[in-house]
Structures are given as structure tokens and as C-alpha cells.
N, C-alpha and C positions, 0 to 999 in steps of 0.2 A: 574724823570730819573728812568730807569729801572737795578734794578742786578741783577743776579743769582746764586743763594745759593743751594747748596748741602740738598735736603731735604731728610728725612726719607720715613718709611713706612706710605701711608693714609691710613684708615681701615675706618672702618664701612660701606663700599659701598654695597649694596644689590643688589643681584638678583632680575629680575622679578619674582622668585620662592619665595623669600621674606629672601634666607640662605645668612647670610654674609659672604663677600670674603674680604682680606686685598688688591688691587693697591701698585704696586711699581715706583712710577717714580724715578729715577734718579735729577731732577732737578724740584726747585718750581720759579716762575720769586715772587720776591718782590717788593712793591712801595719801591721806595730807601726814600723817604718822610714821609710812613708816618709809616713805618718798617710792613707792613701786609703783607699776599700774596693778588695778582689780583683774584678776584671771576674764580672757574672752577666750571665745573659740571662733575660728574664721572660718571658712574654706566654701566647698562648691556641693549642690546635690544636682544630678540629673533627674530632670522630669520629663513625662512620657513627650508632651508636645512640643516643647521649647526644640530650639535647631541649637542651642546653647545650655552648657550649665548655668545652674541660678547659685549666684554667691549669695555666704549668710555670714552675719557679723551674733555672737550671740554672749554679749556682757554677764555680769556676775556682779551683783550687791555684796559680794562672800566671798569668802578664802572656800573652799574643799568640798567633799559633798556632792559637786556634779563634773562629768568627767564629758571629755570630746565626744564618743559616742552617745550620750544620754543630751548634749545639745545638736549635733546634727539629725539622732531619730526627729526630736523637738523640732527643729527644723521642716525636714522632711511633710511630716505632721501638718503643722501650720499651715505649709502649701496647699497641699490637698484640702485642709478645711476651707484654707480663703477661696477657695475654684471653687470649690464644692457650694461653699453658702455666697459667692457671686453669684452660680449657677441653679442656686434655688431663690433667687431674689428676683432674678431676670424670667422666672419662669420656665427655665431650664430641665430644671430637676426638681424630684420632690420632694417633700422635705426628711419623707420617710425613712428617704438616705443617710441623714444625720444623724438618727434619735440613739443612735451608738453614742457618738461625740462630745456631742454637744446635751446639754441641760439640756430641760424640758421646759425654764422659764426663757432660755436661748433658742430653741426652737419655734416657738408659737411669734415670738417676737421678729424672728424670720421670715414667718407666713407672714404678719402683718404688713411689713413691708412691702411684702413681692405681693401682696394683694391689694395696694395701697399705689405701690408702683406699673400694676396692670393698667386700674384705674387710670392714671395719668396716661402709662401709652396710648390705649383706646383714643383721645382727646388727640395724641401728635405720633402720626403711625412713623413722622422721622427721627424721632429717640427711639421706636423699635424698631428700626433699621440698625440704625448705628451703633444702640446696647441689647438688643438684645440674639441677631443672629451671629455674634461674630465672637472666637472665645477667648477667654480672660487668661494669655500669657503669665507667667511670672516676672518677676526679674530682680527681683533683691526680697531679701528676705532680712532684716533685724531685730534683735527680741534683748528681755535682759530678765535675766534670774532677779528677783527681788527677792524670792527665798527657797529654797532646797522645794519647794511644794507649790510654789507658784511662779509662770513666768507670763510675760506679755510680751506680746508679736505684732510688730509689722509687719503686714506684705505689700508690694509696689509690685503692680496689675498694671498688663495695656490691652484694653478692650479697643481693636483698632488699633486709630489713631492718638486714642483716651487713656489720659494715667488716672490710675483709681488703684484709694487705697483700703484696706482691708485689716483692723486692728483687732487684738485676739488677747481672752486673757483664762490662760490655760492654768488649771490648780489639778492635782493628784490629790486624784480618790482614791484609798487604798492601794492599786499597785498599778491605776492607770490612771492616766491624763485625760480629764474632760475640759473641755471648753464650759467657759459662764459667760464670755462674752464675745457675741460676734456684733463689731463694727464696718457694715459694707460699705463704699463709699461712695 
């Protein structure tokens, strides 16, 4: 059984440049049977367009089987997929760029959303100017390993001054991770 407890600041997290930073999370999950926190990985990734490292926090609903390198790799992949999926929906990138990393059903849903958004932006040019021209900049990445073969990620993006979230579900198929759900908002 899991209990939610209030947690203090998590310190000792290092960015890729080696500087130590503190990350604050309002809650931390504890396994009530053993009184120990469930494992999680925290860190930073460097993203091409971002002027600062992007923090990530990935928790697990189980112990073992997943290491911090895999968490960092999935954080980077999720960030890339989120930015690319957002660009597909905004009409800035062809959906064919995502065929290898997204399932067929997921790509079709993004294409449908892109078509609907394009129709909307034809009627509202101010939306196009605000939403379709500026780059998507990642701010934070949060995720949970539901099982060793299933991870759910939430990526906070900013487009100009507006905040957007992309939710992803990735499943391991063979030896690679495939995005089976991409909710761009």
C-alpha cells in the first residue's frame, strides 16, 4: 500500500555542468510496509534550444530493474517526442518524422488533431501567430514507471508566454520504446 507524505527539499542533484542544485517536490511516495521511499531518478538534460538544463523527475512503482541511465534516456526521448509531436500538431513538421517512435494509431490521431487545428487557425489568425510560429521550449519533465515495460511522462512546454503540457505513454516493444499515446495540449 502506498501512502502520500509531505516531503522536504531533495538536494544533491547535479546538472550536466556539474553544479549542484536543489529540487523541491511537495510530495514523496513511501511504501507503507517498509517505511522507505520508492526509488526515483532526478537530474537535468541539455536540450538544443533551451538556454538552461531541463530538470526531470522519474518515479517508480516498484524497486529494481530500472537504472538511472535508462531514466535519463527516457527523459531525453520524451522531451524530443513531445516537442516533435507539438510541431506536428502545429503544422511545422511532417508526421512522417514520428513513424519510428510513435505507434500508427498515435500518428493518425496527431494528424487528425493537426487537421482540426489548421481549420481553427484559418478562422483565427491571431491563434496562428501566437501558437504556430514560436518554438516549443521544454521546461520540466515528470514521469512514472508503472512497470519495467510501461512509463508515463508529462512534459511542460512553453510556446512564447503560454504554458502547454504533453502527456506520453511509452511501452517497451522488443528492445525499443514506442509511444502509444501522445496527448498534446
